[in-house]
KOLSESE-423592 format. One line per field, with one value per residue: x, y, z of N, C-alpha, C in turn; residue in one letter. Coordinates in nm, 2 decimals, decimal comma. Each point is the difference from the previous one (the first is absolute). Layout:
// residues N
n_xx X|...
n_yy Y|...
n_zz Z|...
ca_xx X|...
ca_yy Y|...
ca_zz Z|...
c_xx X|...
c_yy Y|...
c_zz Z|...
resn A|...
// end
This chain:
// residues 215
n_xx 2,09|0,04|-0,13|-0,04|-0,11|0,10|0,07|-0,09|-0,07|0,00|0,12|-0,04|-0,05|-0,11|-0,07|-0,10|-0,04|-0,12|0,04|0,02|0,13|-0,01|0,12|0,08|0,04|0,07|0,13|-0,01|-0,10|0,10|0,08|-0,08|0,02|0,12|0,01|-0,08|0,07|0,11|-0,08|-0,02|-0,03|0,03|-0,10|0,08|0,06|-0,04|0,09|-0,02|0,14|0,02|0,08|0,06|0,01|-0,11|0,01|0,08|0,11|0,01|0,10|-0,10|-0,09|0,09|0,10|-0,09|-0,04|0,12|0,04|-0,11|0,03|0,12|-0,04|-0,10|0,09|0,09|-0,11|-0,01|-0,09|-0,02|0,07|0,06|-0,09|0,06|-0,10|0,11|-0,12|0,08|-0,06|-0,02|-0,02|-0,03|0,07|-0,09|0,10|-0,11|0,05|-0,04|-0,01|-0,01|0,04|-0,03|0,07|-0,05|0,07|0,02|0,09|0,01|0,04|0,06|0,08|-0,04|0,10|-0,05|0,07|-0,01|0,06|-0,05|0,06|0,01|0,08|0,01|-0,01|-0,11|0,07|-0,02|0,13|-0,02|-0,13|0,05|0,10|-0,09|-0,09|0,11|0,06|-0,12|-0,02|0,12|-0,02|-0,12|0,02|0,11|0,00|-0,14|0,01|-0,02|0,10|-0,04|0,10|-0,05|0,05|-0,06|0,07|-0,06|0,09|0,06|-0,09|0,11|0,08|-0,07|-0,01|0,13|0,03|-0,08|0,05|0,11|-0,07|0,11|0,01|-0,05|0,12|-0,06|0,02|0,12|0,08|0,06|0,12|-0,04|0,13|-0,01|-0,09|-0,11|-0,03|-0,13|0,02|-0,06|-0,02|0,03|-0,10|0,05|-0,10|0,02|-0,08|0,08|0,09|0,00|0,00|0,11|-0,05|0,13|0,08|0,06|0,10|0,04|0,13|0,07|-0,13|0,02|0,09|-0,08|-0,11|0,08|0,06|-0,12|0,02|-0,06|-0,08
n_yy -1,41|0,00|0,00|0,13|-0,02|-0,06|0,11|0,09|-0,12|0,07|0,02|-0,12|0,02|0,00|0,10|-0,02|0,12|0,05|0,05|-0,10|0,02|-0,12|0,04|-0,10|0,08|0,02|-0,03|-0,02|-0,05|-0,02|0,05|-0,07|-0,11|0,03|0,03|-0,11|-0,07|0,05|-0,03|-0,09|-0,06|0,09|0,06|0,10|-0,09|-0,05|-0,07|-0,06|0,00|-0,12|0,03|0,12|-0,11|0,04|0,01|-0,10|0,05|0,09|0,03|-0,02|0,07|0,03|0,02|0,06|0,06|0,02|0,04|0,06|0,04|0,03|0,06|0,05|0,03|0,05|0,05|-0,01|-0,07|-0,13|0,01|0,10|0,06|0,09|0,02|0,08|0,04|0,05|0,12|-0,04|0,12|-0,05|-0,10|0,06|0,00|-0,06|-0,12|-0,06|-0,12|-0,03|-0,12|-0,05|-0,09|-0,05|-0,12|0,04|-0,10|0,05|0,13|-0,01|0,09|0,10|0,08|0,12|0,08|0,13|0,06|0,12|0,05|0,11|0,02|-0,13|0,06|-0,07|-0,09|-0,07|0,05|0,06|0,01|0,04|0,06|0,04|0,03|0,06|0,04|0,05|0,04|0,05|0,05|0,04|0,05|0,06|0,06|0,01|0,13|0,00|0,08|0,12|0,04|0,11|0,12|0,09|0,12|0,01|0,10|-0,11|0,09|0,05|-0,04|0,04|0,11|-0,01|-0,02|0,09|0,08|-0,06|0,04|0,07|-0,08|0,08|0,01|0,10|0,06|0,05|0,02|0,08|-0,02|0,11|-0,04|0,14|-0,04|0,01|-0,11|0,03|-0,13|0,02|-0,12|-0,05|-0,07|-0,07|-0,06|-0,11|-0,03|0,08|-0,05|0,13|-0,10|0,05|0,08|-0,01|-0,05|-0,05|0,06|-0,12|0,04|-0,11|-0,04|-0,09|0,07|0,11|-0,07|-0,05|0,12|0,05|-0,11|0,06|-0,10
n_zz -2,05|0,13|0,01|0,03|-0,08|-0,07|0,03|-0,02|0,01|0,11|-0,05|-0,04|0,12|-0,08|0,06|-0,08|0,02|-0,02|0,11|0,07|0,02|0,07|0,04|0,04|0,10|-0,11|0,02|-0,13|0,06|0,09|-0,09|-0,08|0,08|0,02|-0,13|-0,02|0,09|-0,05|-0,10|0,10|0,12|0,10|0,06|0,01|0,08|-0,12|0,08|-0,11|0,02|0,03|-0,10|0,05|-0,09|-0,03|0,13|-0,04|0,05|-0,09|0,07|0,09|-0,07|-0,09|0,08|0,07|-0,11|-0,04|0,12|0,00|-0,13|0,02|0,11|-0,07|-0,10|0,08|0,06|-0,13|0,07|-0,03|0,11|-0,06|-0,07|-0,07|-0,08|-0,02|-0,04|-0,09|-0,01|-0,12|-0,03|-0,12|0,05|0,09|0,08|0,06|0,04|0,11|-0,03|0,13|-0,01|0,12|0,05|0,11|-0,01|-0,13|0,00|0,13|0,00|-0,11|0,06|-0,07|0,01|-0,01|-0,08|0,00|-0,10|-0,01|-0,10|0,07|-0,10|0,05|0,11|0,03|-0,07|0,11|0,00|0,12|-0,04|-0,11|0,07|0,09|-0,09|-0,06|0,11|0,02|-0,13|0,00|0,12|-0,03|-0,12|0,04|0,11|-0,02|0,02|0,12|0,04|-0,01|0,07|0,06|0,01|0,08|0,02|0,12|-0,01|-0,05|-0,03|-0,06|0,09|0,11|-0,07|-0,03|0,13|0,04|-0,10|0,05|0,10|0,03|0,10|0,09|0,05|0,08|0,11|-0,03|0,10|-0,09|0,03|-0,07|0,01|0,01|-0,09|0,07|-0,08|-0,02|-0,01|-0,12|0,05|-0,13|-0,04|-0,10|-0,05|-0,07|0,11|0,08|-0,08|-0,02|-0,08|-0,05|-0,10|0,04|-0,10|0,11|-0,06|0,01|0,02|-0,02|0,01|-0,10|-0,05|0,02|-0,04|-0,10|-0,02|0,01|-0,07|-0,10|0,02
ca_xx 0,02|-0,09|-0,07|-0,01|-0,11|0,04|0,08|-0,09|-0,13|-0,11|0,01|-0,07|-0,14|-0,06|-0,14|-0,05|-0,14|-0,03|0,08|0,13|0,09|0,06|0,11|0,10|0,09|0,13|0,09|-0,01|-0,13|0,01|0,00|-0,13|-0,08|0,04|-0,05|-0,14|-0,02|0,04|-0,10|-0,10|-0,09|-0,11|0,02|0,10|-0,05|-0,12|0,06|-0,10|0,07|0,04|0,13|-0,01|0,11|-0,02|0,04|0,14|0,07|0,02|0,13|-0,02|-0,11|0,04|0,06|-0,10|-0,09|0,08|0,02|-0,13|-0,02|0,10|-0,03|-0,12|0,05|0,09|-0,07|-0,11|0,00|-0,14|-0,06|-0,02|0,03|-0,06|0,02|-0,02|-0,03|-0,01|-0,12|0,02|-0,11|0,05|0,15|0,05|0,00|-0,09|-0,01|0,03|-0,10|0,06|-0,09|0,09|-0,06|0,08|-0,06|-0,11|-0,04|-0,10|-0,10|-0,06|-0,03|0,09|-0,02|0,03|0,03|0,03|0,01|-0,03|0,03|-0,12|-0,05|-0,08|-0,11|-0,13|-0,03|-0,03|0,11|0,01|-0,09|0,03|0,12|-0,04|-0,08|0,09|0,06|-0,10|-0,02|0,12|0,01|-0,11|-0,02|0,13|0,07|-0,08|-0,02|-0,14|-0,02|0,09|-0,01|0,07|-0,02|0,02|-0,04|-0,14|-0,03|0,04|-0,12|0,02|0,04|-0,11|-0,10|0,04|-0,03|-0,14|-0,05|0,03|-0,07|0,07|-0,09|0,08|0,06|0,06|0,07|0,11|0,08|0,14|0,10|0,05|0,10|-0,02|-0,15|-0,08|-0,11|-0,10|0,01|-0,11|0,03|-0,11|0,01|-0,07|-0,01|-0,05|-0,14|-0,04|0,08|-0,08|0,09|-0,01|-0,06|0,10|0,07|0,14|0,10|0,12|0,11|0,11|-0,05|0,04|0,14|-0,01|-0,07|0,09|0,10|-0,07|-0,05|-0,15|-0,04
ca_yy 0,11|0,00|0,13|0,04|-0,07|-0,13|0,00|0,04|-0,02|0,10|0,12|-0,02|0,02|0,12|0,00|0,11|0,04|0,09|0,13|-0,01|-0,12|-0,02|-0,10|0,03|0,11|-0,04|0,10|0,11|0,07|0,07|0,15|0,04|-0,01|0,11|0,12|0,01|0,03|0,14|0,09|0,02|-0,11|0,04|0,13|0,01|-0,02|-0,09|-0,12|-0,12|-0,13|-0,04|0,07|0,12|0,00|0,10|0,13|0,00|0,11|-0,04|-0,08|-0,13|-0,08|-0,10|-0,12|-0,08|-0,07|-0,10|-0,10|-0,07|-0,09|-0,10|-0,09|-0,09|-0,11|-0,09|-0,08|-0,06|-0,14|-0,05|0,02|0,14|0,07|0,13|0,04|0,14|0,02|0,14|0,03|0,09|0,05|0,07|0,00|0,08|-0,06|0,09|-0,05|-0,14|-0,09|-0,13|-0,11|-0,09|-0,10|-0,08|-0,13|-0,01|-0,13|-0,04|0,10|0,05|0,14|0,10|0,14|0,10|0,13|0,07|0,14|0,06|0,14|0,09|0,04|-0,11|-0,04|0,05|-0,04|-0,14|-0,09|-0,07|-0,11|-0,09|-0,08|-0,10|-0,11|-0,09|-0,10|-0,09|-0,10|-0,09|-0,08|-0,10|-0,08|-0,06|-0,05|-0,09|0,05|-0,01|0,13|0,12|0,10|0,13|0,09|0,14|0,08|0,02|0,13|-0,01|-0,04|-0,04|-0,15|-0,08|0,00|-0,10|-0,13|-0,02|-0,02|-0,14|-0,10|-0,03|0,02|0,04|-0,12|0,04|0,13|0,00|0,12|-0,03|0,11|0,02|0,10|0,07|0,01|-0,11|0,01|-0,11|-0,07|-0,09|-0,12|-0,04|-0,14|-0,03|-0,14|-0,01|0,01|0,14|0,08|0,07|-0,02|0,10|-0,05|-0,02|-0,12|0,01|-0,08|-0,04|-0,06|-0,04|-0,06|-0,13|0,01|0,06|-0,09|-0,11|0,05|0,02|-0,13|0,01|-0,09
ca_zz 0,10|0,11|0,02|0,14|0,07|0,02|0,12|0,11|-0,07|0,03|-0,10|-0,12|0,02|-0,04|0,00|-0,09|0,01|-0,11|0,00|0,08|0,00|0,13|-0,01|0,09|-0,03|-0,03|0,04|-0,10|0,03|0,13|-0,01|-0,03|0,12|0,09|-0,05|0,03|0,15|0,02|-0,06|0,10|0,01|0,10|0,06|0,10|0,14|0,00|-0,04|-0,01|0,01|0,14|0,02|-0,08|-0,09|-0,11|0,05|0,02|-0,08|-0,14|-0,02|0,06|-0,06|-0,10|0,07|0,08|-0,09|-0,06|0,10|0,02|-0,11|0,01|0,12|-0,03|-0,08|0,07|0,10|-0,07|0,00|0,00|0,13|0,03|-0,12|-0,04|-0,14|-0,02|-0,14|-0,05|-0,08|-0,12|-0,08|-0,12|0,01|0,11|0,14|0,08|0,13|0,03|0,06|0,04|0,05|0,07|0,09|0,09|0,01|-0,09|-0,02|0,10|0,03|-0,13|0,03|-0,05|0,04|-0,10|0,03|-0,12|0,00|-0,13|0,00|0,01|-0,13|-0,06|0,09|-0,03|-0,13|0,00|-0,01|0,12|-0,01|-0,11|0,03|0,11|-0,07|-0,07|0,09|0,06|-0,10|-0,01|0,12|0,00|-0,12|-0,05|0,12|0,09|0,13|0,06|0,07|-0,02|0,11|-0,02|0,11|-0,03|0,11|0,00|-0,07|-0,14|-0,07|-0,14|0,00|0,05|-0,11|-0,10|0,06|0,00|-0,14|-0,05|0,08|0,13|0,12|0,12|0,07|0,12|0,02|0,10|0,01|-0,03|-0,01|-0,14|0,01|0,12|0,02|0,03|-0,09|0,00|-0,13|-0,04|-0,08|-0,09|-0,04|-0,13|-0,04|-0,14|0,00|0,02|-0,09|-0,11|-0,11|-0,11|-0,12|-0,10|0,03|0,03|-0,08|0,08|-0,06|0,09|0,12|0,03|0,06|0,13|0,09|0,03|0,10|0,12|0,04|0,00|-0,11
c_xx -0,10|-0,06|-0,02|-0,12|0,02|0,08|-0,10|-0,14|-0,10|0,01|-0,08|-0,15|-0,05|-0,15|-0,05|-0,15|-0,03|0,10|0,14|0,08|0,06|0,11|0,11|0,10|0,14|0,09|0,00|-0,12|0,00|0,00|-0,14|-0,09|0,03|-0,05|-0,15|-0,03|0,03|-0,10|-0,11|-0,10|-0,12|0,03|0,10|-0,06|-0,12|0,04|-0,10|0,07|0,05|0,14|-0,01|0,11|-0,01|0,04|0,15|0,06|0,04|0,13|-0,01|-0,11|0,05|0,07|-0,10|-0,09|0,08|0,02|-0,13|-0,03|0,10|-0,03|-0,12|0,04|0,08|-0,07|-0,12|0,02|-0,14|-0,07|-0,03|0,04|-0,08|0,04|-0,03|-0,01|-0,01|-0,12|0,04|-0,13|0,05|0,15|0,06|-0,01|-0,08|-0,02|0,04|-0,12|0,07|-0,10|0,10|-0,07|0,11|-0,07|-0,12|-0,06|-0,11|-0,12|-0,08|-0,05|0,11|-0,03|0,04|0,03|0,04|0,02|-0,01|0,04|-0,12|-0,06|-0,08|-0,12|-0,13|-0,04|-0,04|0,11|0,02|-0,08|0,04|0,12|-0,02|-0,08|0,09|0,06|-0,10|-0,04|0,11|0,00|-0,11|0,00|0,13|0,08|-0,08|-0,02|-0,15|-0,04|0,10|-0,02|0,07|-0,03|0,02|-0,03|-0,15|-0,05|0,02|-0,12|0,02|0,04|-0,12|-0,12|0,03|-0,04|-0,15|-0,05|0,03|-0,06|0,07|-0,10|0,09|0,04|0,08|0,07|0,11|0,06|0,15|0,09|0,05|0,10|-0,02|-0,14|-0,06|-0,13|-0,10|0,00|-0,12|0,05|-0,12|0,04|-0,08|0,01|-0,05|-0,15|-0,04|0,06|-0,10|0,09|-0,02|-0,05|0,11|0,08|0,15|0,08|0,13|0,10|0,10|-0,05|0,06|0,14|-0,01|-0,06|0,09|0,10|-0,07|-0,06|-0,16|-0,04|-0,13
c_yy -0,01|0,13|0,03|-0,07|-0,15|-0,02|0,03|0,00|0,10|0,12|-0,02|0,02|0,14|-0,01|0,12|0,02|0,09|0,12|-0,02|-0,13|-0,01|-0,11|0,03|0,11|-0,05|0,12|0,12|0,08|0,09|0,15|0,06|-0,01|0,11|0,13|0,01|0,03|0,14|0,10|0,03|-0,11|0,04|0,14|0,00|-0,02|-0,09|-0,14|-0,12|-0,13|-0,03|0,05|0,12|0,01|0,11|0,14|0,01|0,12|-0,06|-0,08|-0,14|-0,09|-0,10|-0,12|-0,08|-0,08|-0,12|-0,12|-0,08|-0,10|-0,12|-0,10|-0,09|-0,11|-0,10|-0,09|-0,07|-0,16|-0,05|0,01|0,14|0,08|0,13|0,03|0,15|0,03|0,14|0,01|0,10|0,03|0,08|0,02|0,08|-0,08|0,09|-0,05|-0,14|-0,07|-0,12|-0,10|-0,10|-0,10|-0,07|-0,13|-0,01|-0,14|-0,05|0,10|0,05|0,14|0,09|0,14|0,09|0,14|0,08|0,15|0,05|0,15|0,09|0,04|-0,10|-0,04|0,06|-0,04|-0,15|-0,09|-0,09|-0,12|-0,10|-0,08|-0,09|-0,11|-0,10|-0,10|-0,09|-0,11|-0,10|-0,09|-0,11|-0,10|-0,08|-0,07|-0,09|0,06|-0,01|0,13|0,10|0,10|0,13|0,08|0,14|0,08|0,04|0,12|-0,01|-0,05|-0,04|-0,15|-0,08|0,00|-0,10|-0,14|-0,03|-0,03|-0,14|-0,11|-0,04|0,03|0,03|-0,13|0,04|0,13|-0,02|0,14|-0,04|0,12|0,01|0,12|0,06|0,01|-0,13|0,01|-0,11|-0,06|-0,09|-0,11|-0,04|-0,14|-0,03|-0,15|-0,01|0,02|0,15|0,09|0,05|0,01|0,11|-0,06|-0,02|-0,13|0,03|-0,08|-0,02|-0,07|-0,04|-0,07|-0,13|0,00|0,06|-0,09|-0,12|0,05|0,01|-0,13|0,00|-0,08|0,04
c_zz 0,11|0,02|0,15|0,07|0,01|0,14|0,12|-0,06|0,02|-0,09|-0,12|0,02|-0,04|0,01|-0,08|0,02|-0,12|-0,01|0,06|-0,03|0,13|-0,02|0,11|-0,04|-0,01|0,05|-0,09|0,02|0,12|-0,02|-0,04|0,12|0,10|-0,05|0,02|0,14|0,03|-0,05|0,10|0,00|0,09|0,05|0,11|0,14|0,01|-0,05|0,00|0,02|0,14|0,03|-0,10|-0,10|-0,11|0,05|0,03|-0,07|-0,14|-0,01|0,06|-0,07|-0,10|0,07|0,07|-0,09|-0,06|0,10|0,03|-0,11|0,01|0,12|-0,03|-0,09|0,08|0,10|-0,06|0,00|-0,01|0,13|0,03|-0,12|-0,02|-0,14|-0,01|-0,15|-0,03|-0,08|-0,11|-0,07|-0,12|0,00|0,11|0,13|0,09|0,14|0,02|0,07|0,05|0,04|0,06|0,09|0,09|0,02|-0,09|-0,03|0,09|0,01|-0,13|0,02|-0,05|0,07|-0,11|0,06|-0,13|0,02|-0,15|0,00|0,00|-0,13|-0,07|0,09|-0,04|-0,14|-0,01|-0,01|0,12|0,01|-0,10|0,03|0,12|-0,05|-0,07|0,09|0,07|-0,10|-0,01|0,12|0,00|-0,11|-0,05|0,12|0,09|0,14|0,04|0,07|-0,05|0,10|-0,03|0,13|-0,05|0,13|-0,01|-0,08|-0,15|-0,08|-0,14|-0,01|0,04|-0,11|-0,11|0,05|-0,01|-0,14|-0,05|0,09|0,13|0,12|0,12|0,08|0,12|0,00|0,10|0,01|-0,01|0,00|-0,14|0,01|0,14|0,04|0,05|-0,08|0,03|-0,13|-0,02|-0,09|-0,08|-0,06|-0,12|-0,02|-0,14|0,00|0,01|-0,11|-0,11|-0,12|-0,11|-0,12|-0,11|0,05|0,02|-0,10|0,07|-0,09|0,11|0,12|0,04|0,07|0,14|0,10|0,04|0,11|0,14|0,05|0,01|-0,12|-0,06
resn M|T|T|L|D|A|V|W|P|L|F|G|L|T|L|R|T|P|R|L|E|L|R|P|V|L|D|Q|D|L|P|A|A|V|A|A|A|R|S|G|I|H|E|P|G|R|N|P|F|S|T|A|W|A|E|A|P|E|H|E|L|G|P|R|M|A|Q|W|H|W|R|C|R|A|E|C|T|P|E|S|W|T|L|L|L|G|I|W|H|A|G|E|F|I|G|C|Q|D|V|G|A|K|D|F|A|A|L|K|T|V|T|T|G|S|W|L|T|Q|S|M|Q|G|R|G|F|G|K|E|M|R|A|A|V|A|L|Y|A|F|D|W|L|G|A|E|V|A|E|S|E|A|A|G|W|N|E|A|S|L|G|V|S|R|S|L|G|Y|E|P|N|G|I|T|R|K|A|W|G|T|Q|V|E|T|V|Q|H|V|R|L|T|P|D|S|F|K|R|P|D|W|T|L|R|V|E|G|H|E|A|A|A|K|Y|L|N|I|S
// end
């Protein structure tokens, strides 16, 4: 019998940290992802994302999230890819961590983004899940740079970046929905990375790397 991860190799990828499991969101996981987002991610009117997707009306949030996950799958090629990894803690869906790249074969650079339910913030999960994808990018994919960004006021995100060794990488002004934000870019390399004191456990890497044409 053909399995789902044989059809779509990225579905077999799983990253495990001491407290978290990170793996691609399957269609059957979408209701849990939507419920987590609806439970609250940020304070009203304090949007930390480049698009205010978490503030969408309840009847629109589910379809928009589903479309985003489907679009990322459909557009995933070795030249341009995004891995949307759901975050599970003690069997509960608590957020998403993405890692992606364009022209990775030449640039060896990944970008990351994430969200976490408010009820799980302030417990070190944000740092743990970002550390997981940084470890995976550097040690398994052979990345040389990991980049991220956050609104200048988003001290929680920037604090995670600093704690892992990210360095400032310029400031820009961007239109985030109807707002104009000052955006702080940050950059991490294997040399500046403040590695956690735990070991990342990875399953399904070989098939995922083969699909992404990463040797």
